[in-house]
ZAKOL-816630 format. One record per residue (C-alpha): residue number from 1; residue in one letter; chain; x, y, z. Coordinates in Angstrom, 2 decimals. Layout:
% ZAKOL-816630
   i aa ch       X       Y       Z
 NUM  A  A       X       Y       Z
...
END
This chain:
% ZAKOL-816630
   i aa ch       X       Y       Z
   1  M  A  -15.54   16.46   -1.38
   2  N  A  -17.58   13.60   -3.15
   3  R  A  -19.30   11.23   -1.43
   4  I  A  -17.13    8.00   -2.21
   5  N  A  -13.97   10.29   -1.09
   6  H  A  -16.10   11.41    2.36
   7  L  A  -16.88    7.78    3.25
   8  T  A  -13.40    7.34    2.58
   9  A  A  -11.69    9.75    4.55
  10  T  A  -14.39    9.07    7.29
  11  L  A  -13.56    5.07    7.46
  12  A  A  -10.05    6.03    7.28
  13  G  A  -10.57    8.82   10.63
  14  V  A  -12.21    5.77   12.65
  15  L  A   -9.33    3.43   11.33
  16  L  A   -6.38    6.14   12.18
  17  A  A   -8.28    6.76   15.95
  18  G  A   -8.01    3.36   16.93
  19  A  A   -4.08    2.86   15.26
  20  C  A   -3.05    6.27   16.50
  21  A  A   -0.47    6.42   13.98
  22  N  A   -1.36    8.92   11.28
  23  P  A   -3.20   12.25    9.85
  24  V  A   -6.61   11.37    8.81
  25  V  A   -7.05   11.30    4.95
  26  V  A   -8.95   14.52    4.21
  27  S  A   -9.24   14.17    0.70
  28  V  A   -7.14   12.20   -2.15
  29  P  A   -5.80   13.66   -5.41
  30  K  A   -8.31   13.36   -8.14
  31  N  A   -6.28   10.37  -10.05
  32  L  A   -6.36    8.44   -7.02
  33  E  A  -10.41    8.32   -7.29
  34  P  A  -12.27    5.10   -7.20
  35  A  A  -14.95    4.31  -10.26
  36  P  A  -18.10    6.29   -9.64
  37  D  A  -19.80    2.17   -9.34
  38  E  A  -17.08    1.20   -6.86
  39  A  A  -18.17    1.27   -3.29
  40  L  A  -16.16    1.10   -0.33
  41  R  A  -15.43   -2.65    1.00
  42  M  A  -12.74   -2.38    3.98
  43  V  A   -9.93   -0.57    5.20
  44  A  A   -7.30   -2.15    6.46
  45  R  A   -3.64   -0.69    8.12
  46  A  A   -0.44   -2.21    7.24
  47  K  A    2.47   -1.82    9.12
  48  G  A    5.49   -3.68    7.97
  49  V  A    8.57   -2.69    5.48
  50  Q  A    9.62   -2.40    1.56
  51  L  A   12.51   -4.53    0.47
  52  Y  A   15.16   -3.56   -1.94
  53  E  A   18.09   -4.81   -3.37
  54  C  A   21.18   -2.98   -4.32
  55  R  A   21.68   -3.87   -8.51
  56  T  A   23.72   -2.78  -11.26
  57  K  A   22.04    0.01  -13.31
  58  A  A   21.03   -1.68  -16.38
  59  G  A   23.85   -0.23  -18.96
  60  A  A   25.26    1.48  -16.13
  61  A  A   28.68    0.85  -14.28
  62  E  A   27.04    2.53  -11.33
  63  A  A   24.52    0.56   -8.53
  64  E  A   21.18    1.84   -7.36
  65  W  A   18.96    0.59   -4.90
  66  A  A   15.67   -1.35   -6.86
  67  F  A   12.25   -2.02   -4.96
  68  V  A   11.76   -5.68   -4.85
  69  G  A    8.57   -5.90   -3.03
  70  P  A    6.66   -5.38    0.53
  71  E  A    6.09   -7.39    3.71
  72  A  A    3.91   -6.32    5.68
  73  D  A    0.87   -7.53    8.42
  74  L  A   -3.01   -6.09    7.76
  75  F  A   -4.99   -4.97   10.70
  76  D  A   -8.44   -3.84   11.13
  77  V  A   -9.78   -0.81   12.95
  78  R  A   -9.51   -2.79   16.11
  79  G  A   -6.08   -3.65   15.86
  80  R  A   -6.14   -7.07   15.36
  81  T  A   -4.31   -9.12   12.71
  82  I  A   -5.98   -9.50   10.16
  83  G  A   -4.19  -10.74    6.98
  84  R  A   -0.60  -10.35    4.73
  85  H  A    0.94   -7.83    2.13
  86  G  A    3.59   -9.14    0.48
  87  A  A    5.35   -8.96   -3.24
  88  G  A    2.97   -9.14   -6.31
  89  P  A    1.65   -7.01   -5.30
  90  T  A   -0.73   -8.95   -3.07
  91  W  A   -3.26   -8.86   -0.40
  92  E  A   -4.15  -12.05    1.36
  93  L  A   -6.66  -12.15    5.29
  94  A  A   -7.05  -14.85    6.97
  95  D  A  -10.42  -15.84    5.38
  96  G  A   -8.70  -17.44    2.79
  97  S  A   -9.61  -14.19   -0.09
  98  A  A   -6.91  -12.74   -1.91
  99  V  A   -6.30  -10.04   -4.32
 100  R  A   -2.95   -9.37   -6.55
 101  A  A   -3.27   -5.55   -8.16
 102  T  A   -1.15   -3.40  -10.81
 103  V  A   -0.67    0.62  -10.24
 104  K  A   -2.92    2.59  -12.34
 105  E  A   -2.20    6.00  -10.91
 106  R  A    0.22    7.65   -8.03
 107  A  A    0.69   10.54   -7.06
 108  D  A    3.61   11.94   -4.27
 109  A  A    2.95   11.30   -0.33
 110  P  A    2.21   14.61    1.21
 111  L  A    4.84   13.67    4.15
 112  Y  A    8.21   13.94    3.29
 113  G  A   10.27   10.48    2.70
 114  A  A    7.06    8.58    2.84
 115  I  A    6.10    6.32   -0.53
 116  P  A    4.03    7.31   -3.16
 117  W  A    0.02    6.71   -2.60
 118  L  A   -1.53    4.91   -5.21
 119  L  A   -4.53    3.69   -6.52
 120  L  A   -4.18   -0.17   -7.90
 121  A  A   -6.32   -2.30  -10.07
 122  A  A   -7.45   -5.56   -7.99
 123  K  A   -7.98   -9.30   -9.71
 124  P  A   -9.34  -11.36   -6.64
 125  Y  A   -8.22  -15.04   -6.45
 126  G  A   -8.09  -17.44   -3.54
 127  A  A  -11.23  -18.35   -1.02
 128  E  A  -14.16  -16.45   -1.33
 129  G  A  -14.43  -13.77    1.46
 130  E  A  -14.13  -10.22    2.19
 131  L  A  -11.60   -9.53   -0.89
 132  S  A  -13.82  -11.47   -3.48
 133  K  A  -15.72   -8.72   -5.05
 134  V  A  -12.18   -6.14   -5.05
 135  S  A  -12.12   -4.23   -7.69
 136  S  A  -10.01   -1.74   -6.63
 137  I  A   -7.26   -0.51   -3.96
 138  Q  A   -6.10    3.03   -2.74
 139  R  A   -2.91    3.17   -0.27
 140  V  A   -2.83    6.39    1.36
 141  N  A   -1.26    7.41    4.28
 142  T  A    2.18    6.35    4.09
 143  V  A    4.95    6.85    6.23
 144  G  A    8.48    5.99    5.73
 145  G  A    9.45    2.92    2.97
 146  V  A   11.58    5.19    0.38
 147  A  A   14.58    2.53   -0.83
 148  P  A   18.07    4.30    0.69
 149  T  A   19.41    7.48   -0.93
 150  G  A   22.79    6.36   -0.82
 151  G  A   25.03    3.23    0.80
 152  C  A   24.49    0.92   -2.17
 153  D  A   28.12    0.41   -4.86
 154  R  A   28.99   -2.29   -6.66
 155  T  A   30.69   -3.71   -3.98
 156  K  A   26.91   -4.29   -2.67
 157  V  A   25.23   -5.44   -5.06
 158  G  A   23.15   -8.10   -3.95
 159  Q  A   22.44   -6.78   -0.65
 160  P  A   18.97   -6.08    0.67
 161  V  A   18.03   -3.39    2.74
 162  R  A   14.12   -2.92    4.80
 163  V  A   12.94    0.40    5.29
 164  A  A    9.97    0.34    7.71
 165  Y  A    6.51    1.40    6.84
 166  T  A    2.94    1.84    7.73
 167  A  A   -0.07    2.61    5.33
 168  D  A   -3.75    2.35    5.04
 169  Y  A   -4.92    0.29    2.28
 170  V  A   -8.77    1.05    1.18
 171  F  A  -10.52   -1.31   -0.79
 172  F  A  -13.31   -1.40   -3.26
 173  A  A  -15.96   -3.07   -5.00
 174  R  A  -18.17   -2.93   -7.83
END
């Protein structure tokens, strides 16, 4: 395990010990590792929902659940609310700092029925603060959040569904 993964595992373990929720991350797939010049900045636990909407498939008569975005509160290692995670995707902290990100890499979650683990490229915006220098984010330790397997047909187009999830977000900066 390289230094970054070990540090990530250690901090995720501390976070999870305080939150008492998921197994400790012992490693992440190689494609989810941050760049060698990035260092751990912070870890936050997210608890909320993944939003989906029943939509007609492009060029087809069927309907399917389409991902809309997340709505989650962010917590520090002591369980205190520190910010919000929302569509974009974005992460905004109480200090006014924020980042918007795009998916760089993904890996199946080891837990069945959990949304994938991700490595995201981050672009800070907002006030100077904890997230101002963040360059990438890992989403790990996911539980839940997967779109329903049924209940979406042409009669239900436009109906939303909220699926509970938790995840740990590991923020890195150059």
